[in-house]
VEXDREN-2710 file (C-alpha; in Angstrom, 1 decimal):
% VEXDREN-2710
k/r/px/py/pz
1/MET/51.9/-131.7/-50.1
2/HIS/49.3/-134.0/-48.2
3/ASN/49.5/-133.2/-44.6
4/PRO/46.4/-134.8/-42.9
5/LYS/47.0/-132.3/-39.9
6/LEU/45.4/-129.6/-42.0
7/ALA/42.0/-131.3/-42.6
8/PRO/39.2/-131.3/-39.8
9/GLU/38.6/-135.0/-40.4
10/TYR/42.1/-135.4/-38.6
11/LEU/40.4/-134.1/-35.7
12/GLY/37.3/-136.3/-36.2
13/LEU/35.3/-133.0/-37.2
14/ILE/32.9/-132.2/-40.2
15/ARG/33.8/-128.9/-42.2
16/ALA/30.7/-127.3/-43.4
17/ARG/30.9/-124.7/-46.2
18/LEU/28.8/-121.6/-46.5
19/ASP/28.0/-119.6/-49.8
20/ILE/27.1/-116.1/-48.7
21/ALA/25.5/-112.8/-50.2
22/TYR/25.1/-109.5/-48.7
23/ASP/24.7/-105.9/-49.0
24/GLY/27.8/-104.5/-47.4
25/GLY/26.3/-101.0/-47.1
26/PRO/25.3/-101.4/-43.2
27/PHE/28.4/-103.2/-42.0
28/SER/31.8/-102.2/-41.0
29/GLY/33.2/-104.8/-43.4
30/TRP/33.5/-108.6/-43.0
31/GLY/35.8/-109.1/-40.0
32/ILE/34.3/-109.3/-36.5
33/GLN/34.9/-106.2/-34.3
34/THR/34.5/-105.2/-30.8
35/VAL/31.5/-102.8/-31.1
36/GLU/30.7/-102.3/-35.1
37/LEU/28.2/-104.5/-36.8
38/THR/30.0/-106.9/-39.2
39/VAL/29.0/-109.7/-41.6
40/GLN/31.0/-112.1/-39.9
41/GLY/29.8/-111.0/-36.6
42/VAL/26.2/-111.4/-37.6
43/ILE/26.6/-114.8/-39.0
44/GLU/28.7/-115.9/-36.0
45/GLU/25.7/-115.0/-33.7
46/ALA/23.3/-116.8/-36.0
47/LEU/25.4/-120.0/-35.6
48/ALA/26.0/-119.7/-32.2
49/THR/22.1/-119.7/-31.8
50/ILE/21.8/-123.0/-33.6
51/LEU/24.7/-124.7/-32.1
52/ARG/24.7/-123.5/-28.7
53/ARG/28.4/-122.6/-28.8
54/PRO/30.7/-120.0/-30.0
55/VAL/31.7/-120.6/-33.6
56/ARG/34.6/-119.0/-35.7
57/LEU/34.3/-118.7/-39.6
58/THR/37.2/-118.8/-41.8
59/VAL/36.3/-116.8/-45.3
60/ALA/37.9/-116.7/-48.7
61/GLY/38.3/-113.1/-48.6
62/ARG/37.8/-110.2/-46.2
63/THR/35.7/-107.3/-47.8
64/ASP/36.0/-103.7/-46.6
65/ALA/33.3/-101.4/-45.1
66/GLY/30.7/-100.7/-47.6
67/VAL/31.8/-103.4/-50.0
68/HIS/29.2/-106.1/-51.2
69/ALA/29.3/-109.9/-52.2
70/ARG/27.1/-112.3/-54.3
71/GLY/29.7/-115.1/-53.9
72/GLN/31.7/-115.1/-50.7
73/VAL/32.4/-118.2/-49.3
74/ALA/33.3/-119.5/-45.7
75/HIS/33.7/-122.4/-43.6
76/PHE/33.4/-123.7/-40.0
77/ASP/33.7/-127.0/-38.3
78/VAL/31.6/-129.1/-36.3
79/THR/31.3/-132.3/-34.5
80/PRO/29.6/-135.4/-36.2
81/GLU/26.9/-135.3/-33.1
82/GLU/26.5/-131.5/-33.9
83/TRP/26.2/-131.9/-37.9
84/ASP/23.4/-134.6/-37.4
85/GLY/21.7/-132.5/-34.7
86/LEU/21.1/-129.7/-37.2
87/ARG/18.5/-132.1/-39.0
88/ARG/14.7/-131.4/-38.0
89/GLY/12.4/-134.3/-39.0
90/HIS/13.8/-137.4/-40.7
91/ASP/13.3/-136.4/-44.1
92/VAL/15.7/-133.3/-44.2
93/VAL/19.3/-133.5/-44.8
94/PRO/21.6/-131.5/-42.5
95/GLU/22.7/-129.2/-45.5
96/ASP/19.3/-128.1/-46.1
97/SER/18.4/-127.7/-42.5
98/LEU/21.5/-125.7/-41.9
99/LYS/20.8/-123.3/-44.6
100/ARG/17.1/-123.0/-43.6
101/ARG/17.6/-122.4/-39.7
102/LEU/20.8/-120.2/-40.4
103/ASN/18.6/-117.8/-42.6
104/GLY/16.1/-117.8/-40.0
105/ALA/18.5/-117.2/-37.2
106/LEU/19.9/-114.3/-39.3
107/GLY/16.6/-112.8/-39.6
108/MET/16.2/-112.5/-35.9
109/VAL/19.6/-111.1/-35.5
110/LEU/19.6/-108.4/-38.0
111/ARG/16.2/-107.4/-37.2
112/GLU/15.4/-104.4/-39.1
113/LEU/18.2/-105.2/-41.5
114/ARG/16.8/-108.7/-42.2
115/GLY/17.6/-109.6/-45.9
116/THR/21.0/-107.6/-46.1
117/VAL/22.7/-111.1/-45.4
118/GLU/21.8/-114.3/-47.4
119/ILE/22.7/-118.0/-47.0
120/LEU/22.6/-119.1/-50.5
121/GLY/23.9/-122.8/-49.8
122/ALA/25.4/-124.8/-47.0
123/THR/27.2/-128.1/-47.8
124/ARG/29.4/-130.6/-46.3
125/ALA/32.9/-129.6/-47.6
126/PRO/35.3/-132.0/-49.2
127/VAL/38.3/-133.4/-47.5
128/GLY/40.9/-130.8/-47.1
129/PHE/38.6/-127.8/-48.2
130/ASP/39.8/-124.4/-46.7
131/ALA/37.4/-121.3/-47.7
132/ARG/40.7/-119.2/-47.8
133/PHE/43.6/-121.2/-48.8
134/SER/42.1/-123.6/-51.1
135/ALA/40.7/-121.0/-53.3
136/LEU/42.4/-120.7/-56.9
137/TRP/41.2/-117.0/-57.5
138/ARG/38.8/-114.4/-56.4
139/ARG/36.7/-111.9/-58.9
140/TYR/35.3/-108.6/-58.0
141/SER/33.3/-106.4/-60.4
142/TYR/32.8/-102.6/-60.1
143/ARG/30.6/-100.3/-61.6
144/ILE/31.0/-96.7/-63.0
145/ALA/29.0/-94.1/-64.6
146/ASP/30.9/-91.3/-65.5
147/GLY/30.0/-87.6/-66.6
148/VAL/28.3/-88.4/-69.8
149/THR/26.2/-91.5/-68.7
150/ARG/22.6/-91.3/-67.7
151/ARG/22.5/-91.9/-64.0
152/ASP/20.0/-94.4/-62.6
153/PRO/18.9/-93.6/-59.1
154/LEU/17.7/-97.2/-58.6
155/GLN/21.5/-98.3/-59.2
156/ARG/23.2/-95.7/-57.0
157/ALA/24.0/-97.9/-54.0
158/VAL/26.1/-100.2/-56.4
159/THR/27.7/-97.7/-58.8
160/LEU/30.0/-94.8/-58.7
161/TRP/28.8/-91.5/-60.4
162/HIS/32.1/-90.2/-61.5
163/GLU/31.8/-86.3/-62.5
164/ARG/34.1/-86.5/-65.5
165/GLU/34.2/-88.4/-68.8
166/LEU/36.3/-91.2/-68.8
167/ASP/38.2/-93.0/-71.8
168/VAL/37.9/-96.7/-71.2
169/ASP/40.5/-97.6/-74.1
170/LEU/43.1/-95.4/-72.0
171/MET/41.9/-97.4/-68.8
172/ASN/42.5/-100.9/-70.5
173/GLN/45.8/-99.9/-72.0
174/ALA/46.8/-98.8/-68.5
175/ALA/45.6/-102.2/-67.1
176/LEU/47.3/-104.7/-69.5
177/PRO/50.7/-104.4/-68.2
178/LEU/49.7/-105.0/-64.7
179/LEU/48.8/-108.6/-65.1
180/GLY/50.7/-111.7/-64.0
181/LEU/52.9/-112.2/-61.2
182/GLN/53.7/-108.7/-59.8
183/ASP/54.6/-106.8/-56.3
184/PHE/51.7/-104.6/-55.8
185/ARG/53.1/-102.5/-53.0
186/ALA/52.3/-99.5/-54.8
187/PHE/48.5/-100.3/-55.0
188/ALA/47.9/-101.8/-51.7
189/LYS/47.9/-101.1/-47.8
190/PRO/50.7/-103.5/-46.5
191/ARG/49.9/-105.7/-43.5
192/GLU/52.9/-106.4/-41.2
193/GLY/54.3/-109.7/-42.0
194/SER/52.5/-110.4/-45.3
195/THR/53.7/-110.2/-48.8
196/THR/52.3/-107.8/-51.6
197/VAL/53.1/-110.0/-54.4
198/ARG/50.0/-111.4/-56.1
199/THR/49.2/-112.8/-59.6
200/LEU/46.6/-110.5/-61.1
201/GLN/44.8/-112.5/-63.8
202/ARG/42.0/-110.2/-65.1
203/PHE/41.8/-106.4/-65.0
204/ASP/39.4/-104.8/-67.8
205/PHE/36.9/-102.2/-68.3
206/GLY/33.9/-102.7/-70.6
207/LEU/31.3/-100.4/-71.7
208/GLU/27.7/-101.7/-71.1
209/ASP/24.9/-100.9/-73.4
210/ASP/23.4/-98.3/-70.8
211/GLY/27.1/-96.4/-71.0
212/VAL/28.0/-97.9/-67.6
213/ILE/31.7/-98.7/-67.3
214/ASN/31.9/-102.6/-65.9
215/VAL/35.3/-103.5/-64.2
216/ASN/36.3/-107.0/-63.6
217/VAL/39.3/-107.6/-61.6
218/GLN/40.5/-111.2/-60.6
219/ALA/43.7/-112.5/-58.7
220/ASP/44.9/-115.5/-57.0
221/ALA/44.4/-113.3/-53.8
222/PHE/44.1/-109.6/-53.0
223/CYS/46.0/-107.3/-50.7
224/HIS/44.2/-104.8/-48.5
225/ASN/42.7/-102.3/-50.5
226/MET/44.1/-103.6/-53.6
227/VAL/41.2/-103.5/-56.1
228/ARG/40.2/-100.1/-54.8
229/ALA/43.7/-98.5/-55.1
230/LEU/43.9/-99.9/-59.0
231/ILE/40.6/-98.6/-59.8
232/GLY/41.4/-95.3/-58.1
233/ALA/44.6/-94.9/-60.4
234/SER/42.8/-96.0/-63.6
235/LEU/40.3/-93.3/-62.8
236/ARG/43.2/-90.9/-63.1
237/VAL/44.2/-92.4/-66.4
238/GLY/40.9/-92.4/-67.8
239/GLU/40.4/-88.6/-67.0
240/GLY/43.5/-87.8/-68.9
241/GLN/45.2/-86.8/-66.0
242/GLU/47.9/-89.4/-66.4
243/ALA/49.2/-91.3/-69.4
244/PRO/48.3/-95.0/-69.8
245/GLU/51.9/-96.2/-68.6
246/TRP/51.9/-94.2/-65.6
247/MET/50.3/-97.2/-63.7
248/HIS/52.9/-99.5/-64.7
249/GLN/55.7/-97.0/-63.9
250/ARG/54.2/-96.8/-60.3
251/LEU/54.0/-100.6/-60.0
252/LEU/57.9/-101.0/-60.8
253/ALA/58.6/-98.2/-58.6
254/GLY/56.4/-99.4/-55.8
255/VAL/55.2/-95.7/-55.2
256/ARG/52.5/-94.5/-52.7
257/ASP/52.1/-90.8/-52.6
258/ALA/49.3/-88.3/-52.6
259/LYS/48.0/-89.8/-56.0
260/SER/47.4/-93.2/-54.0
261/VAL/43.6/-92.6/-54.1
262/LEU/41.2/-95.4/-53.0
263/SER/37.9/-95.7/-55.2
264/ALA/34.6/-95.4/-53.3
265/PRO/33.8/-98.9/-51.7
266/HIS/29.9/-99.1/-52.5
267/PRO/30.2/-100.1/-56.3
268/LEU/32.6/-103.1/-55.4
269/ILE/31.0/-106.6/-55.5
270/LEU/32.8/-110.0/-54.6
271/GLU/31.4/-111.7/-57.3
272/GLU/32.6/-115.3/-57.0
273/VAL/35.6/-117.4/-55.5
274/HIS/36.8/-120.3/-57.5
275/TYR/38.1/-123.8/-56.3
276/PRO/39.8/-126.8/-57.8
277/HIS/38.1/-130.0/-58.1
278/GLU/37.4/-131.5/-54.7
279/THR/40.4/-134.1/-55.1
280/ALA/42.8/-131.2/-55.3
281/MET/41.4/-129.1/-52.2
282/LEU/44.1/-130.5/-49.7
283/ASP/46.9/-130.1/-52.3
284/ARG/45.9/-126.4/-53.1
285/ALA/45.7/-125.3/-49.3
286/SER/48.8/-126.8/-48.4
287/LEU/50.7/-124.9/-51.6
288/THR/49.0/-121.7/-50.6
289/ARG/49.9/-121.8/-46.8
290/ALA/53.5/-122.8/-47.8
291/ARG/53.7/-119.7/-50.1
292/ARG/52.1/-117.3/-47.4
293/ALA/54.6/-118.5/-44.8
294/THR/57.4/-117.1/-47.3
295/PRO/57.0/-113.4/-47.9
296/GLU/59.1/-113.0/-51.0
297/VAL/56.5/-115.5/-52.7
298/ALA/53.0/-114.7/-54.0
299/SER/49.9/-115.7/-52.0
END
């Protein structure tokens, strides 16, 4: 699996890793678009201000419009001269300077939206690191206040206010059979030429002390709209409209119909992306690329 052509070092470049948090409310998702404001777009504009050239980011997971992140990860490549040129003063290492300067440039790009995107960390990535392909898993959280839960107006931007009472035990019963390597075409919006097979590692509903239901969803990777489709179906089970086994039956049948409703995006948060030890980055990236080149195999 060791293919040096997959690493930027093969081209004499340095790869920088960014750890990013953002409020997705004002943005039309992560992915850059022609007109709409996107998280990728504002970060790339800020990077272009610093490096004085266009920069293209590779991200661990593209989030939809309105979805937030506490633990997003992205990378970009620079020349050794550009990397050393990031420093301002002999006592500043490039990593610290990149973080500080990039947050400053973001403030100028965002203007009245200053603070909606924050660079939490900027580091020189280990050999073979790829923000997307080296990742072992991604974890999302989702908050739900159902019909019997006291609503906190200060949390309204990151909480689903669901009108009906929900049964957490029924929702967990429905979620359990979906774990493991499965084809999630029933809970995804397929992209042409890509697989819908994923390994769902965690999917559970927990009741917090304040009555809010906290959802955790973790997988090696996610299909488009997969998390919101899973939660949307779970709400039907929690309300008692469907039996717990209904979700697994839909999974096996690959059914997408009028009952395939997405939950709202604003409570969804990308919490973390997990990577292997730095010595295994290149192996993991090579393996993931090989899998994604074969539609029948999970990505």
